[in-house]
C-alpha positions as CSV (number, residue, x, y, z in Angstrom):
1,X,111.7,227.6,279.4
2,X,110.8,224.0,279.0
3,X,107.1,224.8,278.9
4,X,107.6,227.4,276.2
5,X,109.6,224.9,274.0
6,X,107.2,222.0,274.6
7,X,104.3,224.3,273.6
8,X,106.0,224.9,270.2
9,X,106.6,221.2,269.8
10,X,103.0,220.2,270.5
11,X,101.6,222.7,268.0
12,X,104.0,221.7,265.2
13,X,102.5,220.4,262.0
14,X,104.9,217.8,260.5
15,X,103.0,217.7,257.3
16,X,104.4,221.3,256.6
17,X,107.9,220.7,257.8
18,X,110.1,221.5,254.9
19,X,113.1,219.5,256.3
20,X,111.0,216.4,256.7
21,X,109.5,216.7,253.2
22,X,113.0,217.1,251.7
23,X,114.2,214.0,253.6
24,X,111.3,211.9,252.5
25,X,111.9,212.9,248.9
26,X,115.4,211.5,249.2
27,X,114.4,208.6,251.6
28,X,115.4,207.5,255.1
29,X,118.6,205.7,255.8
30,X,118.3,203.2,258.6
31,X,121.0,203.3,261.3
32,X,122.2,199.8,260.4
33,X,122.8,201.0,256.8
34,X,124.6,204.2,257.4
35,X,128.0,202.7,256.9
36,X,126.9,200.8,253.8
37,X,128.1,202.7,250.7
38,X,126.0,200.6,248.4
39,X,122.7,201.3,250.1
40,X,120.3,203.4,248.1
41,X,117.5,205.1,250.0
42,X,114.0,204.9,248.4
43,X,111.9,208.1,248.0
44,X,108.7,208.1,250.0
45,X,105.5,209.9,249.8
46,X,105.7,213.5,251.0
47,X,103.3,213.2,253.9
48,X,104.3,210.9,256.8
49,X,101.7,208.6,258.3
50,X,99.8,209.8,261.3
51,X,101.6,207.2,263.6
52,X,105.0,208.6,262.5
53,X,103.9,212.2,263.1
54,X,102.6,211.3,266.5
55,X,105.9,209.6,267.4
56,X,107.9,212.6,266.2
57,X,105.7,215.0,268.2
58,X,105.9,212.8,271.4
59,X,109.7,212.5,271.1
60,X,110.3,216.2,270.6
61,X,108.0,217.1,273.5
62,X,109.9,214.7,275.8
63,X,113.3,216.0,274.6
64,X,112.2,219.6,275.0
65,X,110.9,219.0,278.5
66,X,114.0,217.2,279.8
67,X,116.7,219.4,278.2
68,X,119.5,221.2,280.0
69,X,118.8,224.9,279.4
70,X,121.6,226.1,281.7
71,X,123.8,228.3,279.5
72,X,126.7,227.9,281.9
73,X,127.0,224.1,281.1
74,X,129.9,222.9,279.0
75,X,127.6,221.8,276.2
76,X,124.1,223.2,276.4
77,X,120.9,221.5,275.3
78,X,121.9,218.0,276.5
79,X,119.1,215.6,277.4
80,X,119.5,214.7,281.0
81,X,117.7,211.3,280.8
82,X,118.7,207.9,279.5
83,X,117.0,207.2,276.2
84,X,115.2,204.2,277.7
85,X,113.4,206.7,280.1
86,X,112.6,208.9,277.1
87,X,110.9,206.0,275.5
88,X,109.0,205.3,278.7
89,X,107.8,208.9,278.9
90,X,106.7,208.6,275.2
91,X,104.6,205.5,276.2
92,X,106.4,203.2,273.8
93,X,108.6,201.2,276.1
94,X,107.7,197.5,276.1
95,X,109.1,195.1,278.7
96,X,108.9,191.4,277.8
97,X,108.5,188.6,280.4
98,X,112.2,187.7,279.9
99,X,113.1,191.2,281.0
100,X,114.1,192.4,277.5
101,X,113.1,195.9,276.7
102,X,112.1,197.2,273.3
103,X,111.3,200.7,272.1
104,X,111.7,200.6,268.3
105,X,109.2,203.4,267.8
106,X,111.3,205.8,269.8
107,X,114.5,204.6,268.1
108,X,113.0,205.1,264.6
109,X,111.7,208.6,265.5
110,X,115.2,209.5,266.9
111,X,116.8,208.3,263.7
112,X,114.5,210.6,261.7
113,X,115.4,213.6,264.0
114,X,119.1,212.8,263.6
115,X,118.9,212.7,259.8
116,X,117.0,216.0,260.0
117,X,120.0,217.3,262.0
118,X,117.7,218.3,264.9
119,X,119.5,216.0,267.4
120,X,123.1,215.0,267.9
121,X,123.4,211.4,269.1
122,X,126.5,209.8,270.7
123,X,126.1,206.0,270.6
124,X,128.0,203.3,272.4
125,X,127.8,199.8,273.7
126,X,125.4,199.4,276.6
127,X,127.0,197.6,279.5
128,X,123.9,195.7,280.4
129,X,122.6,194.5,277.0
130,X,125.8,194.7,275.1
131,X,124.0,196.4,272.2
132,X,124.9,199.7,270.5
133,X,122.5,202.3,271.8
134,X,122.1,206.1,271.9
135,X,123.8,207.1,275.2
136,X,123.9,210.9,275.0
137,X,121.7,213.3,273.1
138,X,122.0,217.1,272.4
139,X,119.5,219.3,270.7
140,X,120.8,221.4,267.8
141,X,119.9,224.9,266.8
142,X,117.8,223.5,263.9
143,X,115.6,221.7,266.5
144,X,114.4,225.1,267.7
145,X,114.4,227.2,264.5
146,X,112.5,224.5,262.6
147,X,109.7,224.9,265.0
148,X,109.4,228.6,264.6
149,X,111.6,229.7,267.6
150,X,113.8,232.6,266.6
151,X,117.4,232.9,267.8
152,X,116.6,236.0,269.7
153,X,113.9,234.2,271.6
154,X,116.3,231.4,272.6
155,X,118.9,233.9,273.9
156,X,116.2,235.9,275.8
157,X,114.8,232.7,277.3
158,X,118.3,231.5,278.4
159,X,119.0,234.9,279.9
160,X,115.7,234.8,281.8
161,X,116.5,231.2,282.9
162,X,119.9,232.3,284.3
163,X,118.3,235.3,286.1
164,X,115.6,233.0,287.6
165,X,118.2,230.6,288.9
166,X,120.2,233.4,290.4
167,X,117.2,235.1,292.1
168,X,116.0,231.8,293.5
169,X,119.4,230.6,294.7
170,X,119.4,227.6,292.3
171,X,122.7,228.3,290.5
172,X,124.6,225.8,292.7
173,X,121.7,223.3,292.6
174,X,121.6,223.3,288.8
175,X,125.4,223.0,288.7
176,X,125.3,220.0,291.1
177,X,122.5,218.4,289.0
178,X,124.7,218.7,285.9
179,X,127.7,217.3,287.8
180,X,125.7,214.3,288.9
181,X,124.7,213.7,285.3
182,X,128.4,213.8,284.3
183,X,129.2,211.4,287.1
184,X,126.6,209.0,285.8
185,X,127.9,209.3,282.3
186,X,131.5,208.6,283.4
187,X,130.4,205.6,285.4
188,X,128.8,204.2,282.2
189,X,132.1,204.8,280.4
190,X,130.6,207.3,278.0
191,X,133.4,209.6,277.0
192,X,133.4,212.2,274.2
193,X,136.9,213.6,274.8
194,X,138.3,211.8,271.8
195,X,135.4,212.7,269.6
196,X,136.8,216.0,268.3
197,X,134.3,216.6,265.6
198,X,131.4,216.0,268.0
199,X,133.0,218.4,270.5
200,X,133.5,221.1,267.8
201,X,129.8,220.8,266.8
202,X,128.7,221.2,270.4
203,X,130.9,224.2,270.9
204,X,129.4,225.7,267.7
205,X,125.9,225.3,269.2
206,X,127.0,227.0,272.4
207,X,128.4,229.9,270.3
208,X,125.0,230.1,268.6
209,X,123.3,230.9,271.8
210,X,125.9,233.5,272.9
211,X,125.1,237.0,271.9
212,X,127.1,238.3,268.8
213,X,128.4,241.3,270.8
214,X,130.1,238.9,273.1
215,X,131.6,237.0,270.2
216,X,133.0,240.2,268.7
217,X,134.1,241.8,271.9
218,X,137.6,240.1,272.0
219,X,138.3,240.9,268.4
220,X,137.3,244.5,268.7
221,X,139.4,244.9,271.9
222,X,142.5,243.2,270.3
223,X,142.2,245.5,267.3
224,X,142.0,248.6,269.5
225,X,145.1,247.4,271.4
226,X,147.1,246.9,268.2
227,X,146.1,250.4,267.0
228,X,147.1,252.0,270.3
229,X,150.5,250.2,270.2
230,X,151.2,251.3,266.7
231,X,150.4,254.9,267.5
232,X,152.6,254.9,270.6
233,X,155.5,253.3,268.7
234,X,155.3,256.1,266.2
235,X,155.5,258.5,269.2
236,X,158.7,256.7,270.3
237,X,157.4,255.9,273.7
238,X,159.4,253.7,276.0
239,X,158.9,250.0,276.0
240,X,157.7,249.9,279.6
241,X,155.0,252.4,278.8
242,X,153.8,250.3,276.0
243,X,153.7,247.2,278.2
244,X,151.7,249.1,280.8
245,X,149.2,250.3,278.2
246,X,148.8,246.7,276.9
247,X,148.2,245.4,280.4
248,X,145.6,248.1,281.1
249,X,143.9,247.3,277.8
250,X,143.8,243.5,278.6
251,X,142.4,244.3,282.1
252,X,139.7,246.4,280.5
253,X,138.9,243.6,278.1
254,X,138.6,241.1,280.9
255,X,136.4,243.4,282.9
256,X,134.2,244.1,279.9
257,X,133.9,240.4,279.2
258,X,132.9,239.7,282.8
259,X,130.3,242.4,282.7
260,X,128.8,240.9,279.5
261,X,128.8,237.4,280.9
262,X,126.9,238.8,283.9
263,X,123.2,238.2,283.3
264,X,122.2,241.2,285.4
265,X,124.5,243.5,283.3
266,X,122.6,242.4,280.2
267,X,119.3,243.1,281.8
268,X,120.5,246.5,283.0
269,X,121.7,247.4,279.4
270,X,118.3,246.4,278.0
271,X,116.5,248.5,280.6
272,X,118.7,251.6,280.0
273,X,117.9,251.4,276.3
274,X,114.2,251.7,277.0
275,X,114.4,254.4,279.7
276,X,115.9,257.9,280.0
277,X,119.7,258.0,280.1
278,X,119.6,260.6,282.8
279,X,117.7,258.3,285.1
280,X,120.2,255.5,284.6
281,X,123.2,257.8,285.2
282,X,121.6,259.1,288.4
283,X,121.1,255.5,289.7
284,X,124.7,254.5,288.9
285,X,126.1,257.7,290.4
286,X,124.1,257.2,293.6
287,X,125.2,253.6,294.0
288,X,128.8,254.4,293.3
289,X,128.8,257.0,296.0
290,X,127.3,254.6,298.6
291,X,129.4,251.6,297.6
292,X,132.4,252.7,295.5
293,X,134.2,249.4,295.5
294,X,131.2,247.2,294.7
295,X,131.5,247.3,290.9
296,X,135.1,246.1,291.0
297,X,134.6,243.4,293.7
298,X,131.2,242.0,292.7
299,X,129.8,243.2,289.4
300,X,126.8,240.8,289.7
301,X,125.7,242.3,293.0
302,X,126.3,245.8,291.6
303,X,124.0,245.4,288.6
304,X,121.4,243.5,290.6
305,X,121.2,246.4,293.1
306,X,120.7,248.8,290.2
307,X,117.9,246.7,288.8
308,X,116.2,246.4,292.2
309,X,116.4,250.2,292.7
310,X,115.0,250.7,289.1
311,X,112.2,248.2,289.7
312,X,113.3,246.3,286.6
313,X,114.3,243.0,288.1
314,X,112.2,240.2,286.5
315,X,109.9,238.3,288.9
């Protein structure tokens, strides 16, 4: 997935980026002046200089290549590198003889991406230098859509990423990698638990990459339960019957949600939409006869077996 994203970043023409043109018409706001209500940004010429465009391209390529694309992470699209390393990969990190490090080119490019709302930056005081630096970065949905990547493509790539990790036994490895990143973050004292607006924005990005049918699943099920309860109340059913019906509906909702969260289930649904329904029903009936309890005990293994028998499991 990183290679697909980086390919889009490398071929992007910043001279035709509508967001960048609109920002330059208004003018940049330096980070040091963002809390100054009296600062007036100065409009700039529409086309950025070649050095600025090269810096933006290099930064977006590094961010796209080192992003967390695991959809199971708490907050997806986080950059799993310190920004100093990002500057090093860009080739703009300068180390003086005294040991002081400077990467103003990378910081300026990051400030532009942040004002374009392509990147979310959580800043804090660096324990080594004592300066206020970008400590955690996340890519936003506009980072992808502004480079011509459709929402459907992102969802498809993330689903393929999950299936690739499952098939190659890397699910736990990726989880451990993300946990090591969180340990490093906690050791540096970088905490976003109290930054509620930031957490809400990150959750909004995660909802953006979740399929709309999953978002509406709970609402539809709750509405169906309410309708059923109203109908049974009219029929003067006993209270215990109503409670049993509600419990069954909730279990069905949880089961449906688990199936939808299963990447193999989504792949199976996509395959059945392209093939004959009779063929899909025959495969399901055969597998249920052979292993009747597999669907309830392990839905992931159930749909994976169906895909293997249908020859539809991605390689």
